[in-house]
C-alpha positions in Angstrom: -30.8 18.4 -31.7 -27.2 18.9 -30.8 -26.1 21.8 -28.6 -22.7 23.4 -28.4 -20.9 23.7 -25.0 -17.5 23.8 -23.5 -15.9 26.3 -25.9 -17.2 24.9 -29.1 -17.7 21.2 -28.4 -21.0 19.7 -29.6 -22.9 17.7 -27.0 -23.7 14.7 -29.2 -23.2 11.8 -26.9 -26.2 10.3 -25.1 -26.1 8.0 -22.0 -25.9 4.9 -24.2 -23.0 6.3 -26.2 -21.1 7.4 -23.1 -21.6 4.0 -21.5 -20.4 2.2 -24.6 -17.4 4.4 -24.6 -16.5 3.4 -21.1 -17.2 -0.3 -21.7 -15.5 -0.4 -25.1 -12.4 1.4 -23.9 -12.1 -1.1 -21.0 -12.5 -4.3 -23.1 -9.4 -4.8 -25.2 -7.1 -7.8 -25.4 -6.5 -8.1 -21.7 -9.4 -10.4 -20.8 -8.2 -12.9 -23.4 -4.7 -13.0 -22.1 -3.9 -11.8 -18.6 -5.6 -14.7 -16.7 -2.7 -16.9 -17.6 -0.3 -14.7 -15.6 -2.8 -14.4 -12.8 -3.1 -18.2 -12.7 0.7 -18.5 -12.3 0.8 -15.9 -9.5 -2.1 -17.3 -7.5 -2.1 -21.1 -8.4 -5.8 -21.6 -7.6 -9.2 -21.0 -9.1 -10.5 -19.2 -5.9 -7.6 -16.7 -5.8 -7.9 -16.2 -9.6 -11.5 -15.1 -9.1 -10.5 -13.1 -6.0 -8.0 -11.0 -8.0 -10.7 -10.2 -10.5 -13.3 -9.5 -7.8 -10.9 -7.2 -5.9 -10.0 -5.4 -9.1 -13.7 -5.1 -10.1 -14.6 -3.7 -6.6 -11.8 -1.2 -6.8 -12.7 -0.1 -10.3 -16.4 0.2 -9.5 -15.7 2.1 -6.3 -13.4 4.5 -8.2 -16.1 5.0 -10.9 -18.8 5.7 -8.3 -16.5 8.2 -6.6 -15.5 9.9 -9.9 -19.2 10.6 -10.5 -19.0 13.4 -7.9 -16.0 15.0 -9.7 -17.6 14.6 -13.1 -20.8 16.3 -11.9 -18.8 19.2 -10.4 -16.6 19.7 -13.5 -18.4 18.5 -16.6 -15.7 19.6 -18.9 -13.3 18.0 -21.5 -10.2 16.6 -19.9 -11.6 14.4 -17.1 -8.9 13.5 -14.6 -6.7 16.4 -15.7 -9.4 18.8 -14.7 -10.1 17.0 -11.4 -6.5 17.1 -10.3 -6.1 20.8 -11.2 -9.2 21.8 -9.3 -8.4 19.6 -6.2 -4.7 20.4 -6.1 -2.9 22.7 -8.5 -1.7 23.0 -12.1 1.6 21.2 -11.3 -0.2 18.0 -10.2 -2.5 18.0 -13.1 0.4 18.7 -15.5 2.4 15.7 -14.2 -0.7 13.6 -14.9 -1.1 15.1 -18.3 2.6 14.6 -19.1 2.5 10.9 -18.0 -0.8 10.4 -19.9 0.6 11.8 -23.1 4.1 10.3 -23.0 3.2 6.8 -21.9 -0.2 6.0 -20.3 -2.5 6.7 -23.3 -0.2 6.6 -26.2 1.6 3.4 -25.2 -1.7 1.8 -24.5 -3.0 2.7 -27.9 0.2 1.2 -29.4 -0.1 -2.0 -27.4 -3.8 -2.4 -28.3 -3.0 -1.7 -32.0 -0.2 -4.3 -32.0 -2.6 -6.8 -30.3 -5.0 -6.3 -33.1 -2.2 -7.0 -35.6 -1.0 -10.1 -33.8 -4.4 -11.7 -33.8 -5.0 -10.7 -37.4 -1.9 -12.7 -38.2 -3.8 -15.9 -37.2 -6.0 -15.3 -40.3 -3.3 -13.7 -42.5 0.1 -15.1 -41.5 2.0 -12.6 -43.6 1.0 -10.0 -41.0 2.8 -11.7 -38.1 5.1 -9.8 -35.8 7.9 -12.2 -36.9 7.7 -11.1 -40.5 10.3 -8.4 -40.7 9.8 -6.0 -43.6 12.6 -3.6 -43.0 15.8 -4.0 -41.0 17.9 -0.9 -40.3 20.1 -2.6 -37.7 19.1 -0.4 -34.8 15.4 -0.8 -35.8 13.4 -3.6 -37.3 9.9 -3.0 -38.6 7.5 -5.9 -38.8 4.2 -6.5 -40.6 2.4 -6.3 -37.3 3.9 -2.9 -36.4 2.8 -1.5 -39.8 -0.7 -2.9 -39.4 -1.0 -1.4 -36.0 0.0 2.0 -37.3 -2.5 1.8 -40.2 -5.3 1.0 -37.7 -4.3 3.9 -35.5 -4.2 6.2 -38.5 -7.6 5.0 -39.7 -9.3 5.5 -36.3 -7.7 8.9 -35.8 -9.0 10.0 -39.2 -12.5 8.7 -38.3 -12.4 10.7 -35.0 -11.2 13.9 -36.7 -14.4 14.0 -38.7 -16.5 14.6 -35.7 -17.7 13.0 -32.5 -20.7 11.4 -34.3 -18.3 9.4 -36.5 -16.3 8.2 -33.5 -19.4 7.3 -31.5 -21.0 5.3 -34.4 -17.9 3.1 -34.5 -17.7 2.9 -30.7 -21.2 2.0 -29.8 -21.7 -0.5 -32.6 -18.5 -2.4 -32.0 -18.8 -2.4 -28.2 -22.3 -4.0 -28.4 -20.9 -6.6 -30.7 -18.0 -7.5 -28.4 -20.1 -7.6 -25.2 -22.5 -10.0 -27.0 -19.5 -12.0 -28.3 -18.0 -12.4 -24.9 -21.3 -13.4 -23.4 -21.7 -15.9 -26.3 -18.3 -17.4 -25.5 -19.4 -17.8 -21.8 -22.6 -19.5 -22.9 -20.8 -21.9 -25.2 -18.3 -22.5 -22.4 -21.2 -23.7 -20.2 -22.2 -26.2 -22.9 -18.6 -27.4 -23.0 -18.4 -27.5 -19.2 -16.0 -30.3 -18.0 -16.9 -31.8 -14.7 -13.4 -33.2 -14.1 -11.9 -29.8 -14.7 -14.4 -28.1 -12.3 -13.6 -30.8 -9.7 -9.9 -30.2 -10.0 -10.2 -26.4 -9.8 -13.0 -26.0 -7.2 -13.7 -29.2 -5.3 -10.4 -30.9 -4.7 -9.5 -28.8 -1.7 -7.0 -26.6 -3.5 -9.4 -23.8 -4.6 -8.0 -21.4 -2.0 -4.4 -22.5 -1.8 -2.4 -19.4 -2.7 0.9 -20.5 -4.3 3.1 -20.0 -7.3 2.1 -22.2 -10.3 4.9 -22.5 -12.8 4.3 -23.1 -16.5 5.6 -26.7 -16.1 2.9 -27.4 -13.5 5.2 -27.3 -10.5 4.1 -25.4 -7.3 5.9 -23.2 -4.9 4.6 -21.9 -1.5 4.7 -18.2 -0.6 5.6 -16.6 2.7 2.8 -14.5 4.2 4.2 -11.2 2.8 5.2 -12.7 -0.5 1.6 -13.9 -0.9 0.4 -10.3 -0.7 3.0 -9.4 -3.3 1.7 -12.2 -5.5 -1.8 -10.9 -5.3 -0.6 -7.4 -6.2 1.4 -8.8 -9.1 -1.7 -10.7 -10.3 -3.7 -7.5 -10.1 -1.4 -5.8 -12.6 -3.0 -7.6 -15.5 -6.5 -7.2 -14.1 -6.0 -3.5 -13.6 -4.7 -3.1 -17.1 -7.7 -5.0 -18.5 -10.1 -2.8 -16.4 -8.3 0.5 -17.2 -9.9 3.4 -19.1 -13.1 3.0 -17.1 -13.0 6.8 -16.8 -13.1 7.4 -20.6 -16.4 9.3 -20.7 -15.1 11.9 -18.2 -12.6 13.0 -20.8 -15.3 13.8 -23.3 -17.7 15.3 -20.8 -18.0 18.5 -22.9 -19.6 16.4 -25.7 -22.0 14.5 -23.5 -25.7 15.5 -23.2 -26.6 16.5 -19.6 -23.1 15.7 -18.4 -23.8 16.5 -14.7 -26.0 13.3 -14.7 -24.8 11.2 -17.6 -21.0 11.2 -17.1 -21.2 9.7 -13.6 -24.0 7.3 -14.6 -22.0 6.1 -17.7 -19.0 5.5 -15.5 -21.0 3.3 -13.1 -23.0 1.4 -15.8 -20.0 0.8 -18.1 -17.9 -0.5 -15.2 -20.6 -2.7 -13.9 -21.2 -4.3 -17.3 -17.5 -5.0 -17.9 -16.9 -6.3 -14.4 -19.8 -8.8 -14.7 -18.6 -9.9 -18.1 -15.0 -10.3 -16.9 -16.1 -12.4 -13.9 -18.3 -14.6 -16.0 -15.5 -15.1 -18.5 -13.0 -16.1 -15.9 -15.5 -18.4 -14.2 -16.0 -20.0 -17.7 -12.2 -20.5 -18.0 -12.2 -22.5 -14.7 -14.9 -24.7 -16.1 -13.1 -25.8 -19.2 -9.4 -25.4 -18.3 -7.4 -26.7 -15.4 -5.1 -24.1 -13.6 -2.1 -25.8 -15.2 -3.6 -25.4 -18.7 -4.2 -21.7 -18.0 -0.7 -21.1 -16.7 0.9 -22.9 -19.6 -1.2 -21.2 -22.4 0.9 -20.5 -25.4 2.0 -16.8 -25.3 -0.5 -16.4 -22.4 -3.4 -16.6 -24.9 -5.7 -18.4 -22.4 -8.9 -17.5 -24.4 -7.5 -19.4 -27.4 -6.7 -22.4 -25.2 -10.3 -22.3 -23.9 -11.8 -21.8 -27.3 -10.0 -24.9 -28.6 -11.6 -26.9 -25.8 -15.0 -25.4 -26.6 -15.0 -25.3 -30.4 -12.1 -27.5 -31.4 -9.5 -26.3 -34.1 -11.9 -23.6 -35.3 -11.8 -22.0 -31.9 -8.5 -20.2 -32.8 -10.2 -18.4 -35.7 -13.3 -17.5 -33.5 -11.1 -16.0 -30.8 -8.8 -14.2 -33.3 -11.9 -12.5 -34.9 -13.3 -11.6 -31.4 -10.0 -10.0 -30.3 -9.7 -8.1 -33.6 -13.1 -6.6 -33.1 -12.4 -6.0 -29.4 -9.1 -4.2 -29.9 -10.4 -2.2 -32.8 -13.2 -0.8 -30.7 -11.0 -0.4 -27.7 -8.5 1.7 -29.6 -11.3 3.9 -31.0 -12.4 4.8 -27.5 -8.8 5.4 -26.3 -8.1 7.7 -29.3 -11.3 9.6 -28.8 -10.9 10.2 -25.1 -7.1 10.8 -25.0 -7.1 13.8 -27.3 -9.4 15.8 -25.0 -6.9 15.7 -22.1 -4.2 17.3 -24.3 -6.8 19.9 -25.5 -7.4 20.9 -21.8 -3.7 21.1 -21.1 -3.3 23.5 -24.1 -6.2 25.5 -22.9 -4.2 26.1 -19.7 -1.2 27.1 -21.7 0.7 23.9 -20.9 0.8 22.4 -24.4 1.2 23.6 -27.9 -1.4 26.3 -28.6 -2.8 24.5 -31.7 -3.6 21.4 -29.6 -6.2 23.6 -27.8 -8.1 24.4 -30.9 -11.1 22.6 -32.5 -11.3 21.8 -36.2 -14.3 22.4 -38.4 -15.9 19.2 -37.0 -15.7 20.6 -33.5 -13.1 18.1 -32.3 -9.5 18.7 -31.3 -8.0 17.6 -34.6 -4.4 18.6 -33.9 -4.4 16.8 -30.6 -5.7 13.7 -32.3 -3.0 13.7 -34.9 -0.2 14.5 -32.4 -1.4 11.5 -30.3 -1.4 9.4 -33.4 2.2 10.3 -34.1 3.4 9.4 -30.6 1.4 6.2 -30.5 2.8 5.2 -33.9 6.4 5.8 -32.6 5.6 3.5 -29.6 4.5 0.9 -32.2 7.8 1.1 -33.9 9.8 1.1 -30.6 8.7 -2.4 -29.6 8.9 -1.2 -25.9 5.3 -0.4 -25.3 4.6 -3.7 -23.5 7.4 -3.1 -20.9 6.2 0.5 -20.3 2.6 -0.6 -19.7 3.8 -2.9 -16.9 5.9 0.0 -15.6 3.1 2.4 -15.3 0.5 0.2 -13.6 1.3 1.6 -10.2 1.5 5.2 -11.6 -2.0 4.9 -13.0 -3.3 3.8 -9.6 -1.4 6.7 -7.9 -3.4 9.2 -10.0 -6.7 7.4 -9.3 -5.9 7.6 -5.5 -5.0 11.3 -5.8 -8.3 12.0 -7.6 -10.3 10.3 -4.9 -8.4 12.1 -2.2 -9.4 15.2 -4.1 -13.0 14.5 -3.3 -12.2 14.9 0.4 -10.2 18.0 -0.3 -12.9 19.7 -2.4 -15.6 18.9 0.2 -13.5 20.9 2.7 -12.2 23.7 0.4 -15.5 24.2 -1.6 -18.3 23.0 0.6 -20.7 25.4 -1.2 -19.9 24.1 -4.7 -22.9 22.5 -6.5 -22.7 18.7 -6.4 -25.6 17.2 -8.6 -24.2 13.8 -7.7 -22.3 12.8 -4.5 -19.9 10.0 -4.3 -21.7 6.8 -3.4 -20.9 5.5 0.0 -18.9 8.6 1.0 -16.7 8.6 3.0 -16.4 4.8 3.5 -16.1 3.5 0.0 -13.8 6.3 -1.3 -11.6 5.7 1.8 -11.6 1.9 1.2 -10.4 2.6 -2.4 -7.6 4.9 -1.1 -6.4 2.3 1.3 -6.6 -0.6 -1.2 -4.9 1.5 -3.9 -2.2 2.7 -1.6 -1.6 -0.9 -0.5 -1.3 -2.0 -4.1 1.2 0.7 -4.9 3.4 -0.1 -1.8 3.3 -3.9 -2.6 4.3 -3.2 -6.2 7.2 -1.0 -5.1 8.4 -3.7 -2.7 7.9 -6.8 -4.8 8.1 -5.5 -8.4 10.5 -2.5 -8.2 11.7 -3.0 -11.8 8.1 -2.4 -12.9 7.3 0.5 -10.6 10.3 2.9 -10.3 10.7 3.5 -14.1 7.1 4.6 -14.3 7.4 6.8 -11.2 10.5 8.4 -12.7 8.7 9.1 -16.0 6.0 10.8 -14.0 8.4 12.9 -12.0 10.2 14.0 -15.1 7.1 16.1 -15.7 8.0 18.3 -12.8 11.1 20.0 -14.3 9.2 20.2 -17.6 6.4 22.1 -16.0 8.7 24.6 -14.4 10.7 24.9 -17.6 7.4 25.9 -19.4 6.5 28.3 -16.6 10.0 29.8 -16.5 9.9 30.6 -20.2 6.6 32.3 -19.9 4.6 29.5 -21.6 6.3 29.7 -25.0 4.6 26.5 -26.2 1.2 28.1 -25.3 2.0 31.2 -27.2 3.5 29.5 -30.3 
């Protein structure tokens, strides 16, 4: 029987539901696409796998560390709550501001448009090149409208209660995990010995170099090689993001002190293993040159054509449609709880901090829907997602530093679960995350400074809200 906690939320999500929320929010379109860019940045099968291994290690380490924070503060809002408790309201507001303006809403838009793009393989009239309306300054394509309809539909489902959202999430996540493992299995049957020889046994498996789409190679200097690894990790980090989804809905999870941290670990492990197996499969059916030259970076489609023949395109299109649909459901469900927590602190519109008759933050869900739909229309969500990669990691690093701060400032606070491998593993993550951020600032400034600027714009907004005696909280 459901219980009600955290100011009216219903604790309806079990461990399985929370784990599937984590895994389903992580698996979107990235695993089907980003390996093409990683192949170009690394130029070898060994370093392709190394990028995914490094990212998987970082993600799992962060998830295991977040378990301590989720056990200490089992409330809706996740990272927003952790940053507020470890630092102050300003830091948490800057996160919430960035999360609302770009991180979550632009990701929802990007995943929605990815759904539409691959739907177009089955229904060409829905392609992004089919322009329905042209206003001169704004063009609206079929794909954009489809993405908005999907976001509207999933938002409506989630406003009807957490049980509606979890039913969609759990069922679709199971389907897409099984589908990915099925793709890996069929890839083993289609294993090409010559391709494996070229990728792994020719002596080039660990040559880190730039692989251009035309097949030409370029060597890196030592420091540029580090930048190339960081650049390759952008896609892997994007594909592995949202691993913290269950922490945002902690107020609706049964026994959150145990199950939030456990779901973070289990969901992350499942996805990391699936991602590694999928990329290993790629190296068994495609040469590095084929991966790098995949049309529109759709490396999974290139692989599927090798495995299944012409019907492979249809198979992958359906898989990505299912994957992105489930991914967006998880993103929509989790994101609204962060804005709810901000409103509870008087840092967002008051109505956003209220629950509807189904005990979910309905206004927060619809506001998120509006902003995500605007990103769909803007056509700029893809650029912004690249720009915020380093900002996302900055907040992860801050949260994990927060574990050390809270151990010192609140030694007596109950900790049902303590960060695995503390202090070594959390410190390793902090060092790796910081190194990634620095390398991105040096080698990809066009992708990092805009995201950092967007985050810092939240500082004057915070003080403006405080100076006006929280008018949006009192409205």
